[in-house]
Chimera marker file (.cmm) of the C-alpha trace (Angstrom):
<marker_set name="trace">
<marker id="1" x="14.805" y="62.329" z="86.422" r="1" g="1" b="0" radius="0.5"/>
<marker id="2" x="18.469" y="62.003" z="86.339" r="1" g="1" b="0" radius="0.5"/>
<marker id="3" x="20.843" y="64.708" z="87.406" r="1" g="1" b="0" radius="0.5"/>
<marker id="4" x="24.422" y="64.779" z="86.638" r="1" g="1" b="0" radius="0.5"/>
<marker id="5" x="27.133" y="66.724" z="88.830" r="1" g="1" b="0" radius="0.5"/>
<marker id="6" x="28.794" y="69.292" z="86.349" r="1" g="1" b="0" radius="0.5"/>
<marker id="7" x="32.059" y="67.521" z="86.549" r="1" g="1" b="0" radius="0.5"/>
<marker id="8" x="30.263" y="64.176" z="85.476" r="1" g="1" b="0" radius="0.5"/>
<marker id="9" x="28.300" y="65.223" z="82.695" r="1" g="1" b="0" radius="0.5"/>
<marker id="10" x="27.746" y="62.480" z="79.904" r="1" g="1" b="0" radius="0.5"/>
<marker id="11" x="30.165" y="62.557" z="76.829" r="1" g="1" b="0" radius="0.5"/>
<marker id="12" x="27.226" y="62.111" z="74.601" r="1" g="1" b="0" radius="0.5"/>
<marker id="13" x="25.345" y="65.086" z="73.645" r="1" g="1" b="0" radius="0.5"/>
<marker id="14" x="21.707" y="65.455" z="73.369" r="1" g="1" b="0" radius="0.5"/>
<marker id="15" x="20.218" y="64.134" z="70.189" r="1" g="1" b="0" radius="0.5"/>
<marker id="16" x="23.046" y="61.566" z="69.843" r="1" g="1" b="0" radius="0.5"/>
<marker id="17" x="20.579" y="58.994" z="69.654" r="1" g="1" b="0" radius="0.5"/>
<marker id="18" x="19.695" y="59.814" z="66.165" r="1" g="1" b="0" radius="0.5"/>
<marker id="19" x="23.277" y="59.239" z="65.089" r="1" g="1" b="0" radius="0.5"/>
<marker id="20" x="24.385" y="56.221" z="66.960" r="1" g="1" b="0" radius="0.5"/>
<marker id="21" x="26.834" y="55.255" z="64.093" r="1" g="1" b="0" radius="0.5"/>
<marker id="22" x="29.006" y="57.901" z="65.238" r="1" g="1" b="0" radius="0.5"/>
<marker id="23" x="29.692" y="56.315" z="68.604" r="1" g="1" b="0" radius="0.5"/>
<marker id="24" x="33.137" y="56.192" z="69.504" r="1" g="1" b="0" radius="0.5"/>
<marker id="25" x="34.453" y="54.344" z="72.441" r="1" g="1" b="0" radius="0.5"/>
<marker id="26" x="37.135" y="56.699" z="73.562" r="1" g="1" b="0" radius="0.5"/>
<marker id="27" x="35.428" y="59.972" z="72.454" r="1" g="1" b="0" radius="0.5"/>
<marker id="28" x="32.164" y="59.170" z="74.016" r="1" g="1" b="0" radius="0.5"/>
<marker id="29" x="33.861" y="57.463" z="77.292" r="1" g="1" b="0" radius="0.5"/>
<marker id="30" x="32.163" y="54.188" z="76.784" r="1" g="1" b="0" radius="0.5"/>
<marker id="31" x="34.035" y="52.800" z="79.757" r="1" g="1" b="0" radius="0.5"/>
<marker id="32" x="32.246" y="55.116" z="81.992" r="1" g="1" b="0" radius="0.5"/>
<marker id="33" x="29.037" y="53.264" z="81.434" r="1" g="1" b="0" radius="0.5"/>
<marker id="34" x="27.839" y="49.899" z="82.632" r="1" g="1" b="0" radius="0.5"/>
<marker id="35" x="24.753" y="49.325" z="80.331" r="1" g="1" b="0" radius="0.5"/>
<marker id="36" x="24.279" y="50.027" z="76.643" r="1" g="1" b="0" radius="0.5"/>
<marker id="37" x="20.759" y="49.558" z="75.176" r="1" g="1" b="0" radius="0.5"/>
<marker id="38" x="21.151" y="49.052" z="71.305" r="1" g="1" b="0" radius="0.5"/>
<marker id="39" x="18.345" y="48.835" z="69.001" r="1" g="1" b="0" radius="0.5"/>
<marker id="40" x="19.165" y="46.981" z="65.396" r="1" g="1" b="0" radius="0.5"/>
<marker id="41" x="17.807" y="45.507" z="62.308" r="1" g="1" b="0" radius="0.5"/>
<marker id="42" x="19.830" y="42.275" z="61.665" r="1" g="1" b="0" radius="0.5"/>
<marker id="43" x="22.996" y="41.630" z="63.167" r="1" g="1" b="0" radius="0.5"/>
<marker id="44" x="24.640" y="44.161" z="65.486" r="1" g="1" b="0" radius="0.5"/>
<marker id="45" x="27.942" y="45.366" z="63.889" r="1" g="1" b="0" radius="0.5"/>
<marker id="46" x="31.109" y="43.619" z="65.248" r="1" g="1" b="0" radius="0.5"/>
<marker id="47" x="32.681" y="46.886" z="65.480" r="1" g="1" b="0" radius="0.5"/>
<marker id="48" x="30.290" y="48.389" z="67.425" r="1" g="1" b="0" radius="0.5"/>
<marker id="49" x="32.562" y="48.177" z="70.728" r="1" g="1" b="0" radius="0.5"/>
<marker id="50" x="35.679" y="47.611" z="68.730" r="1" g="1" b="0" radius="0.5"/>
<marker id="51" x="37.909" y="49.990" z="70.722" r="1" g="1" b="0" radius="0.5"/>
<marker id="52" x="36.877" y="48.622" z="74.103" r="1" g="1" b="0" radius="0.5"/>
<marker id="53" x="39.722" y="46.758" z="76.079" r="1" g="1" b="0" radius="0.5"/>
<marker id="54" x="36.807" y="44.578" z="77.454" r="1" g="1" b="0" radius="0.5"/>
<marker id="55" x="33.875" y="44.406" z="75.034" r="1" g="1" b="0" radius="0.5"/>
<marker id="56" x="30.337" y="44.702" z="76.573" r="1" g="1" b="0" radius="0.5"/>
<marker id="57" x="28.526" y="41.635" z="76.719" r="1" g="1" b="0" radius="0.5"/>
<marker id="58" x="24.913" y="41.008" z="75.445" r="1" g="1" b="0" radius="0.5"/>
<marker id="59" x="22.857" y="40.134" z="78.504" r="1" g="1" b="0" radius="0.5"/>
<marker id="60" x="19.434" y="39.833" z="77.007" r="1" g="1" b="0" radius="0.5"/>
<marker id="61" x="17.484" y="40.807" z="73.924" r="1" g="1" b="0" radius="0.5"/>
<marker id="62" x="13.996" y="41.533" z="73.037" r="1" g="1" b="0" radius="0.5"/>
<marker id="63" x="12.722" y="41.906" z="69.304" r="1" g="1" b="0" radius="0.5"/>
<marker id="64" x="15.131" y="44.661" z="67.962" r="1" g="1" b="0" radius="0.5"/>
<marker id="65" x="16.627" y="45.658" z="71.220" r="1" g="1" b="0" radius="0.5"/>
<marker id="66" x="19.692" y="44.249" z="72.883" r="1" g="1" b="0" radius="0.5"/>
<marker id="67" x="20.958" y="44.951" z="76.315" r="1" g="1" b="0" radius="0.5"/>
<marker id="68" x="24.856" y="44.960" z="76.638" r="1" g="1" b="0" radius="0.5"/>
<marker id="69" x="26.896" y="45.107" z="79.888" r="1" g="1" b="0" radius="0.5"/>
<marker id="70" x="30.231" y="46.411" z="80.138" r="1" g="1" b="0" radius="0.5"/>
<marker id="71" x="32.090" y="44.372" z="82.863" r="1" g="1" b="0" radius="0.5"/>
<marker id="72" x="35.372" y="45.540" z="84.120" r="1" g="1" b="0" radius="0.5"/>
<marker id="73" x="38.461" y="43.665" z="82.774" r="1" g="1" b="0" radius="0.5"/>
<marker id="74" x="39.838" y="40.722" z="85.037" r="1" g="1" b="0" radius="0.5"/>
<link id1="1" id2="2" r="1" g="1" b="0" radius="0.2"/>
<link id1="2" id2="3" r="1" g="1" b="0" radius="0.2"/>
<link id1="3" id2="4" r="1" g="1" b="0" radius="0.2"/>
<link id1="4" id2="5" r="1" g="1" b="0" radius="0.2"/>
<link id1="5" id2="6" r="1" g="1" b="0" radius="0.2"/>
<link id1="6" id2="7" r="1" g="1" b="0" radius="0.2"/>
<link id1="7" id2="8" r="1" g="1" b="0" radius="0.2"/>
<link id1="8" id2="9" r="1" g="1" b="0" radius="0.2"/>
<link id1="9" id2="10" r="1" g="1" b="0" radius="0.2"/>
<link id1="10" id2="11" r="1" g="1" b="0" radius="0.2"/>
<link id1="11" id2="12" r="1" g="1" b="0" radius="0.2"/>
<link id1="12" id2="13" r="1" g="1" b="0" radius="0.2"/>
<link id1="13" id2="14" r="1" g="1" b="0" radius="0.2"/>
<link id1="14" id2="15" r="1" g="1" b="0" radius="0.2"/>
<link id1="15" id2="16" r="1" g="1" b="0" radius="0.2"/>
<link id1="16" id2="17" r="1" g="1" b="0" radius="0.2"/>
<link id1="17" id2="18" r="1" g="1" b="0" radius="0.2"/>
<link id1="18" id2="19" r="1" g="1" b="0" radius="0.2"/>
<link id1="19" id2="20" r="1" g="1" b="0" radius="0.2"/>
<link id1="20" id2="21" r="1" g="1" b="0" radius="0.2"/>
<link id1="21" id2="22" r="1" g="1" b="0" radius="0.2"/>
<link id1="22" id2="23" r="1" g="1" b="0" radius="0.2"/>
<link id1="23" id2="24" r="1" g="1" b="0" radius="0.2"/>
<link id1="24" id2="25" r="1" g="1" b="0" radius="0.2"/>
<link id1="25" id2="26" r="1" g="1" b="0" radius="0.2"/>
<link id1="26" id2="27" r="1" g="1" b="0" radius="0.2"/>
<link id1="27" id2="28" r="1" g="1" b="0" radius="0.2"/>
<link id1="28" id2="29" r="1" g="1" b="0" radius="0.2"/>
<link id1="29" id2="30" r="1" g="1" b="0" radius="0.2"/>
<link id1="30" id2="31" r="1" g="1" b="0" radius="0.2"/>
<link id1="31" id2="32" r="1" g="1" b="0" radius="0.2"/>
<link id1="32" id2="33" r="1" g="1" b="0" radius="0.2"/>
<link id1="33" id2="34" r="1" g="1" b="0" radius="0.2"/>
<link id1="34" id2="35" r="1" g="1" b="0" radius="0.2"/>
<link id1="35" id2="36" r="1" g="1" b="0" radius="0.2"/>
<link id1="36" id2="37" r="1" g="1" b="0" radius="0.2"/>
<link id1="37" id2="38" r="1" g="1" b="0" radius="0.2"/>
<link id1="38" id2="39" r="1" g="1" b="0" radius="0.2"/>
<link id1="39" id2="40" r="1" g="1" b="0" radius="0.2"/>
<link id1="40" id2="41" r="1" g="1" b="0" radius="0.2"/>
<link id1="41" id2="42" r="1" g="1" b="0" radius="0.2"/>
<link id1="42" id2="43" r="1" g="1" b="0" radius="0.2"/>
<link id1="43" id2="44" r="1" g="1" b="0" radius="0.2"/>
<link id1="44" id2="45" r="1" g="1" b="0" radius="0.2"/>
<link id1="45" id2="46" r="1" g="1" b="0" radius="0.2"/>
<link id1="46" id2="47" r="1" g="1" b="0" radius="0.2"/>
<link id1="47" id2="48" r="1" g="1" b="0" radius="0.2"/>
<link id1="48" id2="49" r="1" g="1" b="0" radius="0.2"/>
<link id1="49" id2="50" r="1" g="1" b="0" radius="0.2"/>
<link id1="50" id2="51" r="1" g="1" b="0" radius="0.2"/>
<link id1="51" id2="52" r="1" g="1" b="0" radius="0.2"/>
<link id1="52" id2="53" r="1" g="1" b="0" radius="0.2"/>
<link id1="53" id2="54" r="1" g="1" b="0" radius="0.2"/>
<link id1="54" id2="55" r="1" g="1" b="0" radius="0.2"/>
<link id1="55" id2="56" r="1" g="1" b="0" radius="0.2"/>
<link id1="56" id2="57" r="1" g="1" b="0" radius="0.2"/>
<link id1="57" id2="58" r="1" g="1" b="0" radius="0.2"/>
<link id1="58" id2="59" r="1" g="1" b="0" radius="0.2"/>
<link id1="59" id2="60" r="1" g="1" b="0" radius="0.2"/>
<link id1="60" id2="61" r="1" g="1" b="0" radius="0.2"/>
<link id1="61" id2="62" r="1" g="1" b="0" radius="0.2"/>
<link id1="62" id2="63" r="1" g="1" b="0" radius="0.2"/>
<link id1="63" id2="64" r="1" g="1" b="0" radius="0.2"/>
<link id1="64" id2="65" r="1" g="1" b="0" radius="0.2"/>
<link id1="65" id2="66" r="1" g="1" b="0" radius="0.2"/>
<link id1="66" id2="67" r="1" g="1" b="0" radius="0.2"/>
<link id1="67" id2="68" r="1" g="1" b="0" radius="0.2"/>
<link id1="68" id2="69" r="1" g="1" b="0" radius="0.2"/>
<link id1="69" id2="70" r="1" g="1" b="0" radius="0.2"/>
<link id1="70" id2="71" r="1" g="1" b="0" radius="0.2"/>
<link id1="71" id2="72" r="1" g="1" b="0" radius="0.2"/>
<link id1="72" id2="73" r="1" g="1" b="0" radius="0.2"/>
<link id1="73" id2="74" r="1" g="1" b="0" radius="0.2"/>
</marker_set>
């Protein structure tokens, strides 16, 4: 179970997972997250993290799932 403090609620709304194509780095505060789990069929779109100053890096993959880690910029 995950509980968020009221001032730290996630920027993504419930049911967002059904509309991942609407992900926006700024709007959904991508910089606040360390990990992203992406399910894909075929290549992951190159524009997925296009607005990030330092794009998340693929750490591992299994089947149609890839784990990305957002590392802070040097």
